[in-house]
C-alpha positions as CSV (number, residue, x, y, z in Angstrom):
1,M,0.2,0.0,0.2
2,F,1.3,3.2,-0.9
3,N,0.2,6.5,0.9
4,V,-1.3,9.6,-1.0
5,F,-1.0,12.8,0.3
6,P,-4.4,14.6,0.0
7,T,-4.5,18.0,-2.0
8,A,-6.9,19.8,-4.1
9,R,-4.2,19.7,-7.1
10,L,-4.4,16.0,-7.0
11,R,-7.7,14.5,-7.9
12,P,-8.6,11.2,-7.5
13,S,-11.1,9.2,-9.9
14,P,-14.5,7.7,-9.0
15,F,-12.6,4.4,-8.9
16,F,-10.1,5.5,-6.5
17,H,-11.7,3.9,-3.5
18,S,-11.9,0.7,-5.2
19,V,-8.5,0.9,-6.4
20,M,-7.2,1.0,-3.2
21,A,-9.2,-1.5,-1.7
22,E,-7.9,-3.9,-4.3
23,G,-4.4,-3.3,-2.9
24,C,-2.8,-0.7,-5.3
25,T,1.1,-0.4,-4.5
26,S,2.4,2.0,-7.1
27,A,1.0,5.0,-9.5
28,S,1.9,7.9,-11.5
29,I,0.5,11.3,-12.0
30,Y,-1.4,12.3,-15.3
31,N,-3.3,15.2,-15.8
32,R,-3.0,16.0,-12.4
33,M,-4.7,12.9,-11.4
34,I,-3.7,9.5,-9.9
35,L,-2.8,6.9,-12.5
36,P,-2.9,3.4,-10.6
37,A,0.3,1.6,-12.1
38,S,0.5,-1.8,-10.4
39,F,-1.1,-4.0,-7.6
40,G,2.2,-5.5,-6.6
41,D,2.9,-8.2,-9.2
42,P,3.8,-6.7,-12.7
43,E,4.5,-9.7,-14.2
44,K,1.4,-11.3,-13.4
45,E,-0.6,-8.2,-14.5
46,Y,1.4,-8.3,-17.6
47,W,0.4,-11.8,-18.1
48,D,-3.2,-11.2,-17.5
49,L,-3.4,-8.4,-20.1
50,I,-1.6,-11.0,-22.7
51,E,-3.5,-14.1,-22.0
52,R,-6.6,-13.4,-20.2
53,C,-8.0,-9.7,-19.3
54,V,-7.6,-6.9,-16.8
55,M,-9.5,-3.9,-15.8
56,W,-7.9,-0.5,-15.4
57,D,-8.6,2.9,-13.7
58,V,-7.9,5.1,-16.7
59,G,-10.3,8.0,-15.3
60,V,-6.9,10.0,-15.9
61,E,-8.3,10.2,-19.4
62,R,-10.0,13.5,-19.2
63,Q,-12.6,14.7,-22.0
64,V,-12.8,18.3,-23.3
65,Q,-16.3,18.7,-24.2
66,L,-17.2,21.0,-27.1
67,E,-20.9,21.7,-27.2
68,G,-22.6,24.3,-29.3
69,P,-23.5,25.6,-32.9
70,D,-19.5,25.9,-33.8
71,A,-18.7,22.4,-32.0
72,A,-17.8,20.7,-35.1
73,N,-15.9,23.8,-36.5
74,L,-13.9,23.9,-33.5
75,A,-13.3,20.1,-33.3
76,Q,-11.8,20.6,-37.0
77,I,-9.6,23.6,-36.2
78,L,-7.9,21.6,-33.2
79,C,-7.5,18.4,-35.0
80,A,-5.1,17.9,-37.9
81,R,-7.2,15.0,-39.6
82,D,-10.3,15.5,-41.7
83,L,-13.5,15.1,-39.4
84,S,-16.1,16.2,-42.4
85,K,-17.3,12.7,-42.7
86,Q,-17.2,11.2,-39.3
87,K,-20.4,10.2,-38.1
88,V,-22.2,10.1,-34.4
89,G,-21.2,7.2,-32.6
90,Q,-17.4,7.4,-34.1
91,G,-14.3,8.2,-32.7
92,K,-11.2,8.9,-34.8
93,Y,-7.8,9.1,-33.5
94,V,-6.3,12.6,-34.1
95,A,-3.3,15.0,-33.5
96,V,-3.8,18.3,-31.7
97,C,-0.7,20.6,-32.8
98,N,0.1,24.1,-32.4
99,H,0.9,26.6,-35.0
100,A,4.6,25.3,-35.6
101,G,3.0,21.7,-36.2
102,T,4.4,20.4,-32.9
103,I,2.1,17.5,-31.4
104,L,0.5,18.4,-28.2
105,N,-1.9,15.8,-27.5
106,D,-2.9,12.8,-29.4
107,P,-6.7,12.4,-28.5
108,I,-9.7,10.1,-29.6
109,C,-12.2,12.9,-30.8
110,L,-15.8,11.1,-30.4
111,K,-18.9,12.4,-31.9
112,L,-21.8,12.3,-29.8
113,R,-24.0,14.7,-31.7
114,D,-23.6,17.3,-34.5
115,D,-23.1,19.7,-31.9
116,L,-21.4,17.8,-29.3
117,F,-17.9,16.3,-29.2
118,W,-15.5,14.8,-26.8
119,L,-11.6,15.1,-27.0
120,S,-10.4,12.1,-24.9
121,I,-6.9,13.2,-24.3
122,A,-3.5,12.2,-23.2
123,D,-1.6,13.9,-20.7
124,S,-1.5,17.8,-21.3
125,D,-3.8,20.8,-20.8
126,I,-6.0,20.7,-24.0
127,W,-8.7,22.2,-22.1
128,Y,-7.4,25.3,-22.0
129,W,-5.9,25.3,-25.5
130,A,-9.5,24.6,-26.8
131,R,-10.9,27.6,-24.9
132,A,-8.2,29.8,-26.1
133,I,-8.5,28.9,-29.7
134,S,-12.2,29.0,-29.6
135,A,-12.2,32.5,-28.1
136,E,-9.4,33.9,-30.6
137,R,-11.8,32.6,-33.4
138,G,-15.0,34.1,-31.8
139,L,-16.8,30.8,-32.0
140,K,-20.4,29.9,-30.3
141,V,-19.0,26.7,-28.3
142,E,-19.1,25.9,-24.6
143,V,-15.8,24.1,-23.9
144,S,-15.9,22.2,-20.3
145,E,-14.5,18.9,-18.7
146,P,-17.8,16.7,-18.1
147,D,-18.3,14.5,-15.6
148,V,-16.7,11.5,-17.6
149,S,-14.3,8.7,-16.5
150,P,-13.1,5.9,-18.6
151,L,-12.6,2.4,-17.1
152,A,-10.7,0.0,-19.6
153,V,-11.3,-3.8,-20.0
154,Q,-8.2,-5.0,-22.1
155,G,-7.3,-8.3,-23.1
156,P,-8.0,-11.4,-25.3
157,K,-10.9,-12.0,-23.0
158,A,-12.4,-8.2,-22.8
159,E,-15.0,-8.7,-25.3
160,D,-16.3,-11.9,-23.4
161,V,-16.6,-9.6,-20.3
162,V,-18.2,-6.5,-21.6
163,A,-20.6,-8.7,-23.8
164,D,-21.6,-10.3,-20.6
165,I,-22.4,-6.9,-18.9
166,F,-24.0,-5.1,-22.0
167,G,-25.0,-7.9,-24.6
168,D,-23.9,-9.3,-27.6
169,W,-24.1,-6.2,-29.7
170,V,-20.6,-4.9,-28.2
171,R,-19.1,-7.6,-30.5
172,D,-20.0,-5.6,-33.5
173,V,-18.6,-2.3,-32.4
174,K,-15.9,-1.2,-34.8
175,Y,-12.6,0.1,-33.7
176,F,-13.1,3.6,-32.0
177,W,-16.8,3.5,-32.4
178,F,-19.0,3.8,-29.4
179,N,-22.4,3.4,-28.0
180,E,-24.1,5.4,-25.6
181,T,-26.0,2.9,-23.0
182,E,-26.5,2.3,-19.2
183,I,-26.1,-0.7,-16.7
184,D,-28.2,-0.8,-13.6
185,G,-29.2,3.1,-14.2
186,I,-25.5,3.8,-14.5
187,P,-24.9,6.1,-17.6
188,V,-22.2,5.1,-19.8
189,A,-20.6,5.2,-23.3
190,V,-18.8,2.0,-24.4
191,Q,-16.0,2.3,-27.2
192,R,-13.6,-0.4,-28.6
193,S,-10.5,1.1,-27.8
194,G,-7.6,1.0,-25.2
195,W,-4.1,1.7,-24.6
196,S,-3.1,-1.8,-25.6
197,K,-3.3,-3.9,-28.9
198,Q,-4.6,-7.0,-26.9
199,G,-8.3,-6.0,-28.0
200,G,-10.8,-4.4,-25.5
201,F,-12.9,-1.2,-24.5
202,E,-12.8,1.7,-22.6
203,I,-16.3,2.1,-20.5
204,Y,-17.0,5.7,-20.1
205,L,-18.5,6.4,-16.9
206,R,-21.0,9.5,-17.0
207,D,-22.0,9.6,-13.2
208,G,-19.0,10.1,-11.0
209,S,-20.8,9.1,-7.8
210,R,-21.2,5.4,-9.4
211,G,-17.6,4.8,-10.0
212,D,-17.5,1.9,-7.3
213,D,-20.8,0.5,-8.5
214,L,-19.5,0.1,-12.2
215,W,-16.1,-1.2,-11.0
216,K,-18.0,-4.2,-8.8
217,I,-20.0,-4.8,-11.8
218,V,-17.0,-5.4,-14.4
219,K,-15.1,-7.1,-11.5
220,E,-17.9,-9.6,-11.0
221,A,-18.3,-10.3,-14.6
222,G,-14.8,-10.8,-15.3
223,Q,-14.5,-13.2,-12.6
224,P,-15.2,-16.1,-14.9
225,Y,-12.5,-15.0,-17.2
226,G,-9.6,-14.5,-14.7
227,I,-9.9,-10.7,-14.7
228,G,-7.1,-9.3,-13.0
229,N,-5.9,-5.4,-11.9
230,G,-3.3,-3.4,-13.1
231,G,-2.6,-0.4,-15.4
232,P,-1.4,0.4,-18.7
233,T,1.7,-1.6,-18.8
234,S,4.9,0.0,-20.2
235,P,6.3,-3.7,-21.7
236,E,3.1,-4.3,-23.6
237,R,2.6,-0.7,-24.7
238,T,6.5,-0.8,-26.4
239,E,6.4,-4.3,-27.7
240,S,3.0,-3.0,-29.6
241,G,4.4,0.3,-30.7
242,L,2.0,2.8,-29.1
243,I,3.0,6.2,-28.5
244,S,3.0,8.2,-25.4
245,V,2.8,11.9,-26.3
246,G,4.9,13.9,-23.9
247,S,7.1,11.0,-23.1
248,D,8.1,9.8,-26.4
249,T,7.7,13.4,-28.0
250,D,9.8,16.9,-27.2
251,E,8.8,20.3,-27.9
252,H,9.8,20.2,-31.8
253,T,8.2,16.5,-32.5
254,N,5.4,16.8,-35.2
255,P,3.0,13.9,-36.2
256,F,4.9,12.6,-39.2
257,E,8.1,12.0,-37.0
258,I,6.3,9.6,-34.9
259,R,4.1,7.3,-37.2
260,M,1.1,9.5,-37.2
261,G,1.3,10.5,-41.0
262,R,-1.7,8.4,-42.1
263,F,-3.6,10.0,-39.3
264,T,-2.7,13.3,-40.3
265,D,-4.3,15.3,-43.3
266,T,-3.1,18.2,-44.9
267,D,-5.9,19.0,-47.0
268,V,-8.0,19.9,-44.3
269,P,-9.4,23.9,-44.1
270,D,-6.4,26.4,-43.8
271,D,-7.9,27.6,-40.5
272,V,-6.8,24.4,-38.7
273,V,-4.2,25.4,-35.9
274,G,-0.7,24.3,-37.7
275,I,-1.8,23.2,-41.0
276,N,0.6,25.1,-42.7
277,A,3.6,24.0,-40.8
278,L,2.3,20.4,-41.2
279,R,2.1,20.8,-44.9
280,R,5.6,22.1,-45.4
281,I,6.9,19.4,-43.1
282,K,5.3,16.8,-45.3
283,Q,6.2,18.4,-48.5
284,E,10.2,18.5,-47.3
285,G,10.0,15.1,-45.2
286,P,10.6,15.0,-41.4
287,T,14.4,15.3,-40.3
288,R,13.7,12.6,-37.6
289,H,11.5,9.3,-37.7
290,H,10.6,6.8,-35.2
291,L,12.2,3.4,-35.1
292,G,12.2,0.4,-32.4
293,L,15.5,-0.5,-30.6
294,V,16.7,-3.9,-29.6
295,L,19.4,-3.6,-27.0
296,D,22.2,-6.1,-26.7
297,G,22.3,-8.0,-23.2
298,D,20.1,-9.9,-21.2
299,F,19.5,-8.0,-18.0
300,K,16.6,-5.9,-17.3
301,D,17.9,-2.5,-18.0
302,P,14.8,0.0,-18.3
303,L,15.0,3.8,-19.1
304,Q,15.1,6.0,-16.0
305,F,13.8,9.7,-15.9
306,H,15.0,11.1,-19.1
307,W,15.9,10.5,-22.8
308,E,19.4,9.1,-23.5
309,D,21.7,9.9,-26.5
310,I,21.8,7.4,-29.4
311,T,25.3,7.7,-31.4
312,V,27.0,6.5,-34.5
313,D,30.9,7.0,-34.8
314,G,30.8,9.0,-31.6
315,Q,28.3,11.5,-33.0
316,K,24.7,11.8,-31.6
317,V,22.0,11.1,-34.2
318,G,18.9,10.7,-32.0
319,D,17.3,9.9,-28.5
320,M,16.1,6.9,-26.9
321,T,12.7,7.9,-25.6
322,N,11.6,4.7,-23.8
323,C,13.2,1.4,-22.9
324,V,11.6,-1.8,-21.0
325,W,12.6,-5.2,-20.6
326,S,9.9,-7.2,-23.0
327,P,8.9,-10.6,-21.3
328,R,8.1,-12.1,-25.0
329,M,11.2,-11.0,-26.4
330,E,13.1,-11.4,-23.3
331,K,15.5,-8.5,-24.6
332,N,15.5,-4.7,-23.8
333,I,13.6,-3.2,-26.2
334,G,13.2,1.0,-26.9
335,Y,12.2,3.6,-29.0
336,A,14.5,5.8,-31.1
337,L,13.7,9.2,-32.3
338,I,16.3,9.5,-34.5
339,S,17.8,11.1,-37.9
340,A,16.0,10.3,-41.0
341,Q,19.3,9.1,-42.4
342,C,19.3,6.2,-40.0
343,K,17.4,3.1,-41.1
344,V,16.3,-0.2,-40.1
345,G,19.0,-2.5,-39.7
346,D,21.6,0.0,-38.5
347,R,23.8,-0.5,-35.4
348,V,23.8,2.2,-32.9
349,V,25.5,3.1,-29.6
350,L,23.1,4.1,-26.7
351,Q,24.7,6.4,-23.9
352,R,23.1,4.9,-21.2
353,S,23.1,6.2,-17.0
354,G,26.5,6.0,-15.3
355,G,28.5,6.7,-18.7
356,R,27.7,3.0,-19.9
357,E,27.5,2.4,-23.7
358,V,25.6,-0.3,-24.8
359,D,25.1,-1.4,-28.4
360,A,21.5,-1.7,-30.2
361,T,20.0,-2.6,-33.2
362,L,17.4,-0.4,-35.4
363,V,14.0,-2.0,-36.1
364,E,10.7,-1.6,-37.6
365,M,7.6,-1.4,-35.1
366,P,5.7,-2.7,-33.9
367,F,7.8,-5.2,-32.1
368,L,5.2,-8.1,-31.9
């Protein structure tokens, strides 16, 4: 059990008391909230995700709500992806960029009505950004943070768990699409999504007073399938090549550098924030790109608190932004944000903590 110092700066999710009762032992801070990381056995939590299913408190994944006559216009201005054909009930993975084309966040944009959208954000203050852009453009939109908190069910058995709760209709939900519904009087939206590649859903709780009730429902439904606890795991997300904006990006990173080019449209209207910069970057080609790293050696050697230099012939060519031990590959693997001149198969040298040098090979992602 870890201790949490209560402060108004740090918000618990609606599932906080259930999480603590389950024996959460470690957490991190995300959107000024508590993100549970482990319940004392990270190896079990990893294999539960790979082989069965897990439930995660991801209430830190806040929603930026855009509502009003100009909501669709504001959503498009904020997102460097064509939303003109987005349908009600559809989510789209998007890049939110600044005027220089630097990625600020990579949310899912959910369309609930023609005049109501959610940006389901990663870790940065997009609420303030959306409000500022809306005011700057004089749009008729209310930008707010609704009472919405996701609970994730991930893993190969996740669909069975969610179908047992809501019905077999969930099996027909396409990736990033969602339906609004309820269970035992608890209003939710159920979306096929989640920060893993093992399959699953995120259940968007729409009444924060019912967090413990929803947790209990999911836990009981998951018992026949061996559901476990945990949090978004670095090994699985790294093996799967998932991006963590703010961790794998810096103040200069654009979407084309981190494999988000296929989710970035440059033929959107000229008033989309950053679009002129993104058009130029696409035409000229990014100077860096995102590749995987497989490190030499067979002992666990994770990245600590900062990026580490990647060198070739003594010259820096990029940064290792992430490094973890892969249980399935039995290797240390990581991400390279590296010069576009470097390519798959190249051998590089990592400048690790304590002045150590470790050799590694550049590979394609995902690893698995």
